[in-house]
mmCIF file of the N, C-alpha and C atoms, coordinates in Angstrom:
data_MODEL
# 
_entry.id   MODEL 
# 
loop_
_atom_site.group_PDB 
_atom_site.id 
_atom_site.type_symbol 
_atom_site.label_atom_id 
_atom_site.label_alt_id 
_atom_site.label_comp_id 
_atom_site.label_asym_id 
_atom_site.label_entity_id 
_atom_site.label_seq_id 
_atom_site.pdbx_PDB_ins_code 
_atom_site.Cartn_x 
_atom_site.Cartn_y 
_atom_site.Cartn_z 
_atom_site.occupancy 
_atom_site.B_iso_or_equiv 
_atom_site.pdbx_formal_charge 
_atom_site.auth_seq_id 
_atom_site.auth_comp_id 
_atom_site.auth_asym_id 
_atom_site.auth_atom_id 
_atom_site.pdbx_PDB_model_num 
ATOM 1   N N  . MET A 1 1  ? 194.307 108.946 -44.570 1.00 0.00 ? 1  MET A N  1 
ATOM 2   C CA . MET A 1 1  ? 193.634 109.845 -44.810 1.00 0.00 ? 1  MET A CA 1 
ATOM 3   C C  . MET A 1 1  ? 192.217 109.566 -43.884 1.00 0.00 ? 1  MET A C  1 
ATOM 4   N N  . LEU A 1 2  ? 192.517 110.555 -42.976 1.00 0.00 ? 2  LEU A N  1 
ATOM 5   C CA . LEU A 1 2  ? 191.176 110.938 -41.841 1.00 0.00 ? 2  LEU A CA 1 
ATOM 6   C C  . LEU A 1 2  ? 190.285 111.902 -42.184 1.00 0.00 ? 2  LEU A C  1 
ATOM 7   N N  . ASN A 1 3  ? 190.293 112.604 -43.713 1.00 0.00 ? 3  ASN A N  1 
ATOM 8   C CA . ASN A 1 3  ? 189.428 113.600 -43.787 1.00 0.00 ? 3  ASN A CA 1 
ATOM 9   C C  . ASN A 1 3  ? 188.343 113.144 -43.961 1.00 0.00 ? 3  ASN A C  1 
ATOM 10  N N  . ASP A 1 4  ? 187.225 114.098 -43.441 1.00 0.00 ? 4  ASP A N  1 
ATOM 11  C CA . ASP A 1 4  ? 185.959 113.895 -43.530 1.00 0.00 ? 4  ASP A CA 1 
ATOM 12  C C  . ASP A 1 4  ? 185.531 113.739 -45.518 1.00 0.00 ? 4  ASP A C  1 
ATOM 13  N N  . PHE A 1 5  ? 184.743 112.990 -45.450 1.00 0.00 ? 5  PHE A N  1 
ATOM 14  C CA . PHE A 1 5  ? 183.834 112.820 -47.277 1.00 0.00 ? 5  PHE A CA 1 
ATOM 15  C C  . PHE A 1 5  ? 183.657 114.282 -47.705 1.00 0.00 ? 5  PHE A C  1 
ATOM 16  N N  . TRP A 1 6  ? 182.912 115.033 -47.167 1.00 0.00 ? 6  TRP A N  1 
ATOM 17  C CA . TRP A 1 6  ? 182.661 116.376 -47.442 1.00 0.00 ? 6  TRP A CA 1 
ATOM 18  C C  . TRP A 1 6  ? 183.368 116.778 -47.580 1.00 0.00 ? 6  TRP A C  1 
ATOM 19  N N  . GLU A 1 7  ? 184.655 117.064 -47.057 1.00 0.00 ? 7  GLU A N  1 
ATOM 20  C CA . GLU A 1 7  ? 186.132 118.053 -47.324 1.00 0.00 ? 7  GLU A CA 1 
ATOM 21  C C  . GLU A 1 7  ? 186.272 117.740 -48.789 1.00 0.00 ? 7  GLU A C  1 
ATOM 22  N N  . THR A 1 8  ? 186.554 116.394 -49.102 1.00 0.00 ? 8  THR A N  1 
ATOM 23  C CA . THR A 1 8  ? 187.088 116.207 -50.338 1.00 0.00 ? 8  THR A CA 1 
ATOM 24  C C  . THR A 1 8  ? 186.333 115.740 -51.670 1.00 0.00 ? 8  THR A C  1 
ATOM 25  N N  . ALA A 1 9  ? 184.678 115.801 -50.898 1.00 0.00 ? 9  ALA A N  1 
ATOM 26  C CA . ALA A 1 9  ? 183.883 115.304 -52.249 1.00 0.00 ? 9  ALA A CA 1 
ATOM 27  C C  . ALA A 1 9  ? 183.854 116.240 -53.378 1.00 0.00 ? 9  ALA A C  1 
ATOM 28  N N  . PRO A 1 10 ? 183.660 115.676 -54.605 1.00 0.00 ? 10 PRO A N  1 
ATOM 29  C CA . PRO A 1 10 ? 183.690 116.989 -55.743 1.00 0.00 ? 10 PRO A CA 1 
ATOM 30  C C  . PRO A 1 10 ? 182.300 117.590 -55.785 1.00 0.00 ? 10 PRO A C  1 
ATOM 31  N N  . PRO A 1 11 ? 182.841 118.775 -56.560 1.00 0.00 ? 11 PRO A N  1 
ATOM 32  C CA . PRO A 1 11 ? 181.572 119.526 -56.632 1.00 0.00 ? 11 PRO A CA 1 
ATOM 33  C C  . PRO A 1 11 ? 180.531 119.106 -56.773 1.00 0.00 ? 11 PRO A C  1 
ATOM 34  N N  . ALA A 1 12 ? 180.738 118.725 -57.859 1.00 0.00 ? 12 ALA A N  1 
ATOM 35  C CA . ALA A 1 12 ? 179.096 117.907 -58.424 1.00 0.00 ? 12 ALA A CA 1 
ATOM 36  C C  . ALA A 1 12 ? 178.390 117.287 -57.603 1.00 0.00 ? 12 ALA A C  1 
ATOM 37  N N  . TYR A 1 13 ? 179.147 116.255 -56.452 1.00 0.00 ? 13 TYR A N  1 
ATOM 38  C CA . TYR A 1 13 ? 178.170 115.584 -55.710 1.00 0.00 ? 13 TYR A CA 1 
ATOM 39  C C  . TYR A 1 13 ? 177.378 116.761 -54.523 1.00 0.00 ? 13 TYR A C  1 
ATOM 40  N N  . LYS A 1 14 ? 178.260 118.087 -54.403 1.00 0.00 ? 14 LYS A N  1 
ATOM 41  C CA . LYS A 1 14 ? 177.942 118.905 -53.476 1.00 0.00 ? 14 LYS A CA 1 
ATOM 42  C C  . LYS A 1 14 ? 176.540 119.593 -53.848 1.00 0.00 ? 14 LYS A C  1 
ATOM 43  N N  . TYR A 1 15 ? 176.607 119.936 -55.270 1.00 0.00 ? 15 TYR A N  1 
ATOM 44  C CA . TYR A 1 15 ? 175.547 120.632 -55.953 1.00 0.00 ? 15 TYR A CA 1 
ATOM 45  C C  . TYR A 1 15 ? 174.447 119.664 -55.988 1.00 0.00 ? 15 TYR A C  1 
ATOM 46  N N  . ALA A 1 16 ? 174.452 118.277 -56.218 1.00 0.00 ? 16 ALA A N  1 
ATOM 47  C CA . ALA A 1 16 ? 173.746 117.453 -56.570 1.00 0.00 ? 16 ALA A CA 1 
ATOM 48  C C  . ALA A 1 16 ? 172.685 117.509 -55.367 1.00 0.00 ? 16 ALA A C  1 
ATOM 49  N N  . VAL A 1 17 ? 173.377 116.906 -53.932 1.00 0.00 ? 17 VAL A N  1 
ATOM 50  C CA . VAL A 1 17 ? 172.965 116.734 -52.843 1.00 0.00 ? 17 VAL A CA 1 
ATOM 51  C C  . VAL A 1 17 ? 171.946 118.107 -52.422 1.00 0.00 ? 17 VAL A C  1 
ATOM 52  N N  . PHE A 1 18 ? 172.612 119.319 -52.625 1.00 0.00 ? 18 PHE A N  1 
ATOM 53  C CA . PHE A 1 18 ? 171.676 120.335 -51.939 1.00 0.00 ? 18 PHE A CA 1 
ATOM 54  C C  . PHE A 1 18 ? 170.750 120.668 -52.962 1.00 0.00 ? 18 PHE A C  1 
ATOM 55  N N  . GLY A 1 19 ? 170.718 120.443 -54.366 1.00 0.00 ? 19 GLY A N  1 
ATOM 56  C CA . GLY A 1 19 ? 170.039 120.800 -55.262 1.00 0.00 ? 19 GLY A CA 1 
ATOM 57  C C  . GLY A 1 19 ? 168.532 119.700 -55.233 1.00 0.00 ? 19 GLY A C  1 
ATOM 58  N N  . GLY A 1 20 ? 168.876 118.416 -54.448 1.00 0.00 ? 20 GLY A N  1 
ATOM 59  C CA . GLY A 1 20 ? 167.902 117.418 -54.181 1.00 0.00 ? 20 GLY A CA 1 
ATOM 60  C C  . GLY A 1 20 ? 167.273 118.111 -53.070 1.00 0.00 ? 20 GLY A C  1 
ATOM 61  N N  . MET A 1 21 ? 167.978 118.393 -52.158 1.00 0.00 ? 21 MET A N  1 
ATOM 62  C CA . MET A 1 21 ? 167.298 118.687 -51.072 1.00 0.00 ? 21 MET A CA 1 
ATOM 63  C C  . MET A 1 21 ? 166.490 120.104 -50.951 1.00 0.00 ? 21 MET A C  1 
ATOM 64  N N  . GLY A 1 22 ? 167.042 120.920 -51.892 1.00 0.00 ? 22 GLY A N  1 
ATOM 65  C CA . GLY A 1 22 ? 166.315 122.189 -51.962 1.00 0.00 ? 22 GLY A CA 1 
ATOM 66  C C  . GLY A 1 22 ? 164.960 121.937 -52.827 1.00 0.00 ? 22 GLY A C  1 
ATOM 67  N N  . LEU A 1 23 ? 165.008 121.078 -53.723 1.00 0.00 ? 23 LEU A N  1 
ATOM 68  C CA . LEU A 1 23 ? 163.747 120.991 -54.807 1.00 0.00 ? 23 LEU A CA 1 
ATOM 69  C C  . LEU A 1 23 ? 162.799 120.190 -53.737 1.00 0.00 ? 23 LEU A C  1 
ATOM 70  N N  . THR A 1 24 ? 163.138 119.009 -53.124 1.00 0.00 ? 24 THR A N  1 
ATOM 71  C CA . THR A 1 24 ? 162.480 118.203 -51.846 1.00 0.00 ? 24 THR A CA 1 
ATOM 72  C C  . THR A 1 24 ? 161.545 119.188 -51.119 1.00 0.00 ? 24 THR A C  1 
ATOM 73  N N  . PHE A 1 25 ? 162.291 119.938 -50.497 1.00 0.00 ? 25 PHE A N  1 
ATOM 74  C CA . PHE A 1 25 ? 162.156 121.174 -50.088 1.00 0.00 ? 25 PHE A CA 1 
ATOM 75  C C  . PHE A 1 25 ? 160.622 121.986 -50.473 1.00 0.00 ? 25 PHE A C  1 
ATOM 76  N N  . ILE A 1 26 ? 161.239 122.461 -51.488 1.00 0.00 ? 26 ILE A N  1 
ATOM 77  C CA . ILE A 1 26 ? 160.079 123.593 -52.270 1.00 0.00 ? 26 ILE A CA 1 
ATOM 78  C C  . ILE A 1 26 ? 159.005 122.804 -52.411 1.00 0.00 ? 26 ILE A C  1 
ATOM 79  N N  . GLY A 1 27 ? 159.095 121.397 -52.843 1.00 0.00 ? 27 GLY A N  1 
ATOM 80  C CA . GLY A 1 27 ? 157.914 120.377 -52.952 1.00 0.00 ? 27 GLY A CA 1 
ATOM 81  C C  . GLY A 1 27 ? 156.706 120.170 -51.629 1.00 0.00 ? 27 GLY A C  1 
ATOM 82  N N  . ILE A 1 28 ? 157.705 120.158 -50.692 1.00 0.00 ? 28 ILE A N  1 
ATOM 83  C CA . ILE A 1 28 ? 157.109 119.716 -49.527 1.00 0.00 ? 28 ILE A CA 1 
ATOM 84  C C  . ILE A 1 28 ? 156.427 121.157 -48.820 1.00 0.00 ? 28 ILE A C  1 
ATOM 85  N N  . VAL A 1 29 ? 156.758 122.366 -49.219 1.00 0.00 ? 29 VAL A N  1 
ATOM 86  C CA . VAL A 1 29 ? 156.269 123.525 -48.770 1.00 0.00 ? 29 VAL A CA 1 
ATOM 87  C C  . VAL A 1 29 ? 154.948 123.875 -49.954 1.00 0.00 ? 29 VAL A C  1 
ATOM 88  N N  . ILE A 1 30 ? 155.124 123.603 -50.832 1.00 0.00 ? 30 ILE A N  1 
ATOM 89  C CA . ILE A 1 30 ? 154.051 123.750 -51.834 1.00 0.00 ? 30 ILE A CA 1 
ATOM 90  C C  . ILE A 1 30 ? 152.952 122.873 -51.197 1.00 0.00 ? 30 ILE A C  1 
ATOM 91  N N  . ILE A 1 31 ? 153.261 121.438 -51.121 1.00 0.00 ? 31 ILE A N  1 
ATOM 92  C CA . ILE A 1 31 ? 152.152 120.602 -50.756 1.00 0.00 ? 31 ILE A CA 1 
ATOM 93  C C  . ILE A 1 31 ? 151.503 121.095 -49.183 1.00 0.00 ? 31 ILE A C  1 
ATOM 94  N N  . VAL A 1 32 ? 152.294 121.641 -48.386 1.00 0.00 ? 32 VAL A N  1 
ATOM 95  C CA . VAL A 1 32 ? 151.697 122.235 -47.058 1.00 0.00 ? 32 VAL A CA 1 
ATOM 96  C C  . VAL A 1 32 ? 150.675 123.424 -47.289 1.00 0.00 ? 32 VAL A C  1 
ATOM 97  N N  . ILE A 1 33 ? 151.227 124.440 -48.237 1.00 0.00 ? 33 ILE A N  1 
ATOM 98  C CA . ILE A 1 33 ? 150.449 125.642 -48.653 1.00 0.00 ? 33 ILE A CA 1 
ATOM 99  C C  . ILE A 1 33 ? 149.171 125.060 -49.300 1.00 0.00 ? 33 ILE A C  1 
ATOM 100 N N  . GLY A 1 34 ? 149.177 124.193 -50.378 1.00 0.00 ? 34 GLY A N  1 
ATOM 101 C CA . GLY A 1 34 ? 147.867 123.485 -50.715 1.00 0.00 ? 34 GLY A CA 1 
ATOM 102 C C  . GLY A 1 34 ? 146.961 123.040 -50.043 1.00 0.00 ? 34 GLY A C  1 
ATOM 103 N N  . ALA A 1 35 ? 147.485 122.443 -48.842 1.00 0.00 ? 35 ALA A N  1 
ATOM 104 C CA . ALA A 1 35 ? 146.846 121.588 -47.634 1.00 0.00 ? 35 ALA A CA 1 
ATOM 105 C C  . ALA A 1 35 ? 146.066 122.874 -46.858 1.00 0.00 ? 35 ALA A C  1 
ATOM 106 N N  . LEU A 1 36 ? 146.714 123.657 -46.534 1.00 0.00 ? 36 LEU A N  1 
ATOM 107 C CA . LEU A 1 36 ? 146.413 124.790 -45.956 1.00 0.00 ? 36 LEU A CA 1 
ATOM 108 C C  . LEU A 1 36 ? 145.259 125.821 -46.052 1.00 0.00 ? 36 LEU A C  1 
ATOM 109 N N  . THR A 1 37 ? 145.391 126.020 -47.779 1.00 0.00 ? 37 THR A N  1 
ATOM 110 C CA . THR A 1 37 ? 144.630 126.754 -48.238 1.00 0.00 ? 37 THR A CA 1 
ATOM 111 C C  . THR A 1 37 ? 143.556 125.874 -49.219 1.00 0.00 ? 37 THR A C  1 
ATOM 112 N N  . THR A 1 38 ? 143.367 124.710 -49.076 1.00 0.00 ? 38 THR A N  1 
ATOM 113 C CA . THR A 1 38 ? 142.532 123.499 -49.618 1.00 0.00 ? 38 THR A CA 1 
ATOM 114 C C  . THR A 1 38 ? 142.570 123.639 -50.989 1.00 0.00 ? 38 THR A C  1 
ATOM 115 N N  . THR A 1 39 ? 143.528 123.852 -51.686 1.00 0.00 ? 39 THR A N  1 
ATOM 116 C CA . THR A 1 39 ? 143.716 123.941 -53.192 1.00 0.00 ? 39 THR A CA 1 
ATOM 117 C C  . THR A 1 39 ? 144.309 122.628 -53.735 1.00 0.00 ? 39 THR A C  1 
ATOM 118 N N  . PRO A 1 40 ? 144.070 121.831 -53.761 1.00 0.00 ? 40 PRO A N  1 
ATOM 119 C CA . PRO A 1 40 ? 144.258 120.172 -53.855 1.00 0.00 ? 40 PRO A CA 1 
ATOM 120 C C  . PRO A 1 40 ? 145.402 120.207 -55.605 1.00 0.00 ? 40 PRO A C  1 
ATOM 121 N N  . SER A 1 41 ? 144.974 121.022 -56.200 1.00 0.00 ? 41 SER A N  1 
ATOM 122 C CA . SER A 1 41 ? 146.008 121.078 -57.423 1.00 0.00 ? 41 SER A CA 1 
ATOM 123 C C  . SER A 1 41 ? 147.274 121.499 -57.342 1.00 0.00 ? 41 SER A C  1 
ATOM 124 N N  . MET A 1 42 ? 147.425 122.172 -56.285 1.00 0.00 ? 42 MET A N  1 
ATOM 125 C CA . MET A 1 42 ? 148.864 122.130 -55.758 1.00 0.00 ? 42 MET A CA 1 
ATOM 126 C C  . MET A 1 42 ? 149.917 120.973 -55.622 1.00 0.00 ? 42 MET A C  1 
ATOM 127 N N  . THR A 1 43 ? 149.023 119.932 -54.877 1.00 0.00 ? 43 THR A N  1 
ATOM 128 C CA . THR A 1 43 ? 149.612 118.667 -54.779 1.00 0.00 ? 43 THR A CA 1 
ATOM 129 C C  . THR A 1 43 ? 150.484 118.105 -55.845 1.00 0.00 ? 43 THR A C  1 
ATOM 130 N N  . TYR A 1 44 ? 149.466 118.576 -56.903 1.00 0.00 ? 44 TYR A N  1 
ATOM 131 C CA . TYR A 1 44 ? 149.851 117.916 -58.224 1.00 0.00 ? 44 TYR A CA 1 
ATOM 132 C C  . TYR A 1 44 ? 151.166 118.812 -58.706 1.00 0.00 ? 44 TYR A C  1 
ATOM 133 N N  . ILE A 1 45 ? 151.358 119.947 -58.437 1.00 0.00 ? 45 ILE A N  1 
ATOM 134 C CA . ILE A 1 45 ? 151.967 121.325 -58.907 1.00 0.00 ? 45 ILE A CA 1 
ATOM 135 C C  . ILE A 1 45 ? 153.512 120.686 -58.238 1.00 0.00 ? 45 ILE A C  1 
ATOM 136 N N  . ALA A 1 46 ? 153.344 119.924 -57.022 1.00 0.00 ? 46 ALA A N  1 
ATOM 137 C CA . ALA A 1 46 ? 154.357 119.688 -56.214 1.00 0.00 ? 46 ALA A CA 1 
ATOM 138 C C  . ALA A 1 46 ? 155.095 118.144 -56.312 1.00 0.00 ? 46 ALA A C  1 
ATOM 139 N N  . LEU A 1 47 ? 154.496 117.427 -56.600 1.00 0.00 ? 47 LEU A N  1 
ATOM 140 C CA . LEU A 1 47 ? 154.979 116.247 -57.239 1.00 0.00 ? 47 LEU A CA 1 
ATOM 141 C C  . LEU A 1 47 ? 156.518 116.188 -58.196 1.00 0.00 ? 47 LEU A C  1 
ATOM 142 N N  . PRO A 1 48 ? 155.958 116.969 -59.152 1.00 0.00 ? 48 PRO A N  1 
ATOM 143 C CA . PRO A 1 48 ? 157.688 116.867 -59.902 1.00 0.00 ? 48 PRO A CA 1 
ATOM 144 C C  . PRO A 1 48 ? 158.758 117.455 -59.149 1.00 0.00 ? 48 PRO A C  1 
ATOM 145 N N  . PHE A 1 49 ? 158.174 118.400 -58.354 1.00 0.00 ? 49 PHE A N  1 
ATOM 146 C CA . PHE A 1 49 ? 159.627 118.983 -57.717 1.00 0.00 ? 49 PHE A CA 1 
ATOM 147 C C  . PHE A 1 49 ? 160.177 117.831 -56.492 1.00 0.00 ? 49 PHE A C  1 
ATOM 148 N N  . ILE A 1 50 ? 159.305 117.281 -56.025 1.00 0.00 ? 50 ILE A N  1 
ATOM 149 C CA . ILE A 1 50 ? 159.632 116.108 -55.322 1.00 0.00 ? 50 ILE A CA 1 
ATOM 150 C C  . ILE A 1 50 ? 160.330 114.913 -56.013 1.00 0.00 ? 50 ILE A C  1 
ATOM 151 N N  . GLY A 1 51 ? 160.039 114.635 -56.942 1.00 0.00 ? 51 GLY A N  1 
ATOM 152 C CA . GLY A 1 51 ? 160.342 113.729 -57.716 1.00 0.00 ? 51 GLY A CA 1 
ATOM 153 C C  . GLY A 1 51 ? 161.640 114.281 -58.366 1.00 0.00 ? 51 GLY A C  1 
ATOM 154 N N  . VAL A 1 52 ? 161.784 115.110 -58.920 1.00 0.00 ? 52 VAL A N  1 
ATOM 155 C CA . VAL A 1 52 ? 163.237 115.824 -59.553 1.00 0.00 ? 52 VAL A CA 1 
ATOM 156 C C  . VAL A 1 52 ? 164.337 115.721 -58.356 1.00 0.00 ? 52 VAL A C  1 
ATOM 157 N N  . GLY A 1 53 ? 163.794 115.949 -56.752 1.00 0.00 ? 53 GLY A N  1 
ATOM 158 C CA . GLY A 1 53 ? 164.604 116.183 -55.920 1.00 0.00 ? 53 GLY A CA 1 
ATOM 159 C C  . GLY A 1 53 ? 165.208 115.021 -55.314 1.00 0.00 ? 53 GLY A C  1 
ATOM 160 N N  . LEU A 1 54 ? 164.313 113.792 -55.528 1.00 0.00 ? 54 LEU A N  1 
ATOM 161 C CA . LEU A 1 54 ? 164.592 112.443 -55.302 1.00 0.00 ? 54 LEU A CA 1 
ATOM 162 C C  . LEU A 1 54 ? 165.651 111.818 -56.301 1.00 0.00 ? 54 LEU A C  1 
ATOM 163 N N  . LEU A 1 55 ? 165.224 112.331 -57.449 1.00 0.00 ? 55 LEU A N  1 
ATOM 164 C CA . LEU A 1 55 ? 166.181 112.032 -58.696 1.00 0.00 ? 55 LEU A CA 1 
ATOM 165 C C  . LEU A 1 55 ? 167.809 112.397 -58.437 1.00 0.00 ? 55 LEU A C  1 
ATOM 166 N N  . ALA A 1 56 ? 167.481 113.729 -58.023 1.00 0.00 ? 56 ALA A N  1 
ATOM 167 C CA . ALA A 1 56 ? 169.253 114.329 -57.712 1.00 0.00 ? 56 ALA A CA 1 
ATOM 168 C C  . ALA A 1 56 ? 169.879 113.756 -56.769 1.00 0.00 ? 56 ALA A C  1 
ATOM 169 N N  . HIS A 1 57 ? 169.211 113.150 -55.421 1.00 0.00 ? 57 HIS A N  1 
ATOM 170 C CA . HIS A 1 57 ? 169.884 112.751 -54.470 1.00 0.00 ? 57 HIS A CA 1 
ATOM 171 C C  . HIS A 1 57 ? 170.323 111.235 -54.945 1.00 0.00 ? 57 HIS A C  1 
ATOM 172 N N  . MET A 1 58 ? 169.486 110.366 -55.970 1.00 0.00 ? 58 MET A N  1 
ATOM 173 C CA . MET A 1 58 ? 170.193 109.032 -56.297 1.00 0.00 ? 58 MET A CA 1 
ATOM 174 C C  . MET A 1 58 ? 171.431 109.731 -57.235 1.00 0.00 ? 58 MET A C  1 
ATOM 175 N N  . ALA A 1 59 ? 171.049 110.439 -57.934 1.00 0.00 ? 59 ALA A N  1 
ATOM 176 C CA . ALA A 1 59 ? 172.380 110.912 -59.054 1.00 0.00 ? 59 ALA A CA 1 
ATOM 177 C C  . ALA A 1 59 ? 173.598 111.090 -57.959 1.00 0.00 ? 59 ALA A C  1 
ATOM 178 N N  . SER A 1 60 ? 173.640 111.768 -56.942 1.00 0.00 ? 60 SER A N  1 
ATOM 179 C CA . SER A 1 60 ? 174.556 112.116 -55.991 1.00 0.00 ? 60 SER A CA 1 
ATOM 180 C C  . SER A 1 60 ? 174.723 110.911 -55.216 1.00 0.00 ? 60 SER A C  1 
ATOM 181 N N  . LEU A 1 61 ? 174.348 110.067 -54.812 1.00 0.00 ? 61 LEU A N  1 
ATOM 182 C CA . LEU A 1 61 ? 174.449 108.758 -54.390 1.00 0.00 ? 61 LEU A CA 1 
ATOM 183 C C  . LEU A 1 61 ? 175.735 107.911 -55.494 1.00 0.00 ? 61 LEU A C  1 
ATOM 184 N N  . GLY A 1 62 ? 175.021 108.046 -56.707 1.00 0.00 ? 62 GLY A N  1 
ATOM 185 C CA . GLY A 1 62 ? 176.090 107.130 -57.830 1.00 0.00 ? 62 GLY A CA 1 
ATOM 186 C C  . GLY A 1 62 ? 177.442 108.110 -57.880 1.00 0.00 ? 62 GLY A C  1 
ATOM 187 N N  . LEU A 1 63 ? 177.423 109.355 -57.836 1.00 0.00 ? 63 LEU A N  1 
ATOM 188 C CA . LEU A 1 63 ? 178.549 110.443 -57.767 1.00 0.00 ? 63 LEU A CA 1 
ATOM 189 C C  . LEU A 1 63 ? 179.680 110.050 -56.670 1.00 0.00 ? 63 LEU A C  1 
ATOM 190 N N  . ARG A 1 64 ? 178.979 109.799 -55.568 1.00 0.00 ? 64 ARG A N  1 
ATOM 191 C CA . ARG A 1 64 ? 179.745 109.644 -54.405 1.00 0.00 ? 64 ARG A CA 1 
ATOM 192 C C  . ARG A 1 64 ? 180.500 108.244 -54.628 1.00 0.00 ? 64 ARG A C  1 
ATOM 193 N N  . GLY A 1 65 ? 179.484 106.934 -55.054 1.00 0.00 ? 65 GLY A N  1 
ATOM 194 C CA . GLY A 1 65 ? 179.819 106.081 -55.350 1.00 0.00 ? 65 GLY A CA 1 
ATOM 195 C C  . GLY A 1 65 ? 181.162 105.915 -56.357 1.00 0.00 ? 65 GLY A C  1 
ATOM 196 N N  . ARG A 1 66 ? 181.016 106.884 -57.213 1.00 0.00 ? 66 ARG A N  1 
ATOM 197 C CA . ARG A 1 66 ? 182.285 106.740 -58.233 1.00 0.00 ? 66 ARG A CA 1 
ATOM 198 C C  . ARG A 1 66 ? 183.250 107.386 -57.841 1.00 0.00 ? 66 ARG A C  1 
ATOM 199 N N  . ASN A 1 67 ? 183.024 108.310 -56.956 1.00 0.00 ? 67 ASN A N  1 
ATOM 200 C CA . ASN A 1 67 ? 184.600 108.997 -56.752 1.00 0.00 ? 67 ASN A CA 1 
ATOM 201 C C  . ASN A 1 67 ? 184.896 108.112 -55.788 1.00 0.00 ? 67 ASN A C  1 
ATOM 202 N N  . ILE A 1 68 ? 184.394 107.047 -54.630 1.00 0.00 ? 68 ILE A N  1 
ATOM 203 C CA . ILE A 1 68 ? 184.935 106.616 -53.651 1.00 0.00 ? 68 ILE A CA 1 
ATOM 204 C C  . ILE A 1 68 ? 185.552 105.364 -54.441 1.00 0.00 ? 68 ILE A C  1 
ATOM 205 N N  . ARG A 1 69 ? 184.914 104.820 -55.407 1.00 0.00 ? 69 ARG A N  1 
ATOM 206 C CA . ARG A 1 69 ? 185.471 103.912 -56.332 1.00 0.00 ? 69 ARG A CA 1 
ATOM 207 C C  . ARG A 1 69 ? 187.085 104.015 -57.078 1.00 0.00 ? 69 ARG A C  1 
ATOM 208 N N  . LYS A 1 70 ? 187.171 105.395 -57.517 1.00 0.00 ? 70 LYS A N  1 
ATOM 209 C CA . LYS A 1 70 ? 188.362 106.176 -58.334 1.00 0.00 ? 70 LYS A CA 1 
ATOM 210 C C  . LYS A 1 70 ? 189.184 106.205 -56.921 1.00 0.00 ? 70 LYS A C  1 
ATOM 211 N N  . GLU A 1 71 ? 188.695 107.048 -55.717 1.00 0.00 ? 71 GLU A N  1 
ATOM 212 C CA . GLU A 1 71 ? 190.442 106.738 -54.524 1.00 0.00 ? 71 GLU A CA 1 
ATOM 213 C C  . GLU A 1 71 ? 190.377 105.394 -54.268 1.00 0.00 ? 71 GLU A C  1 
ATOM 214 N N  . LEU A 1 72 ? 189.548 104.405 -54.180 1.00 0.00 ? 72 LEU A N  1 
ATOM 215 C CA . LEU A 1 72 ? 190.088 103.170 -53.865 1.00 0.00 ? 72 LEU A CA 1 
ATOM 216 C C  . LEU A 1 72 ? 191.008 102.497 -55.048 1.00 0.00 ? 72 LEU A C  1 
ATOM 217 N N  . LYS A 1 73 ? 190.764 102.852 -55.987 1.00 0.00 ? 73 LYS A N  1 
ATOM 218 C CA . LYS A 1 73 ? 191.605 102.271 -56.840 1.00 0.00 ? 73 LYS A CA 1 
ATOM 219 C C  . LYS A 1 73 ? 192.819 103.005 -57.128 1.00 0.00 ? 73 LYS A C  1 
ATOM 220 N N  . ALA A 1 74 ? 193.215 104.461 -56.705 1.00 0.00 ? 74 ALA A N  1 
ATOM 221 C CA . ALA A 1 74 ? 194.194 105.180 -56.445 1.00 0.00 ? 74 ALA A CA 1 
ATOM 222 C C  . ALA A 1 74 ? 195.393 104.970 -55.529 1.00 0.00 ? 74 ALA A C  1 
ATOM 223 N N  . ALA A 1 75 ? 194.508 104.197 -54.718 1.00 0.00 ? 75 ALA A N  1 
ATOM 224 C CA . ALA A 1 75 ? 195.250 103.999 -53.249 1.00 0.00 ? 75 ALA A CA 1 
ATOM 225 C C  . ALA A 1 75 ? 195.896 102.571 -53.514 1.00 0.00 ? 75 ALA A C  1 
ATOM 226 N N  . GLU A 1 76 ? 195.221 101.540 -54.076 1.00 0.00 ? 76 GLU A N  1 
ATOM 227 C CA . GLU A 1 76 ? 195.682 100.321 -54.403 1.00 0.00 ? 76 GLU A CA 1 
ATOM 228 C C  . GLU A 1 76 ? 196.956 100.724 -55.006 1.00 0.00 ? 76 GLU A C  1 
ATOM 229 N N  . LYS A 1 77 ? 196.989 101.541 -56.152 1.00 0.00 ? 77 LYS A N  1 
ATOM 230 C CA . LYS A 1 77 ? 198.083 101.907 -56.891 1.00 0.00 ? 77 LYS A CA 1 
ATOM 231 C C  . LYS A 1 77 ? 199.150 102.052 -56.555 1.00 0.00 ? 77 LYS A C  1 
ATOM 232 N N  . ARG A 1 78 ? 198.646 102.924 -55.229 1.00 0.00 ? 78 ARG A N  1 
ATOM 233 C CA . ARG A 1 78 ? 200.259 103.673 -54.544 1.00 0.00 ? 78 ARG A CA 1 
ATOM 234 C C  . ARG A 1 78 ? 200.678 102.743 -53.372 1.00 0.00 ? 78 ARG A C  1 
ATOM 235 N N  . SER A 1 79 ? 199.517 101.749 -53.051 1.00 0.00 ? 79 SER A N  1 
ATOM 236 C CA . SER A 1 79 ? 200.161 100.667 -51.829 1.00 0.00 ? 79 SER A CA 1 
ATOM 237 C C  . SER A 1 79 ? 200.819 99.578  -52.637 1.00 0.00 ? 79 SER A C  1 
ATOM 238 N N  . LYS A 1 80 ? 200.776 99.486  -54.264 1.00 0.00 ? 80 LYS A N  1 
ATOM 239 C CA . LYS A 1 80 ? 201.203 98.352  -54.828 1.00 0.00 ? 80 LYS A CA 1 
ATOM 240 C C  . LYS A 1 80 ? 202.728 99.316  -55.191 1.00 0.00 ? 80 LYS A C  1 
ATOM 241 N N  . ALA A 1 81 ? 203.258 100.019 -55.389 1.00 0.00 ? 81 ALA A N  1 
ATOM 242 C CA . ALA A 1 81 ? 204.156 100.803 -55.570 1.00 0.00 ? 81 ALA A CA 1 
ATOM 243 C C  . ALA A 1 81 ? 205.533 101.259 -54.614 1.00 0.00 ? 81 ALA A C  1 
# 
């Protein structure tokens, strides 16, 4: 089994990773725009985007770990049989 994890990753993991990166990116862009236009309220608008993006990233780590544990258990069963 020499496949890269990304090739065999479940779709939920991929959506969580890209969703997290996208939300974090949107938050950073809003903060930069707020800094350039000197509107501090945009910083507070961007914080939830970054927070939800980081939570989505953490959820993707959990999904990845669960998938790897499941694959390891299946490999153990195959090797015992």
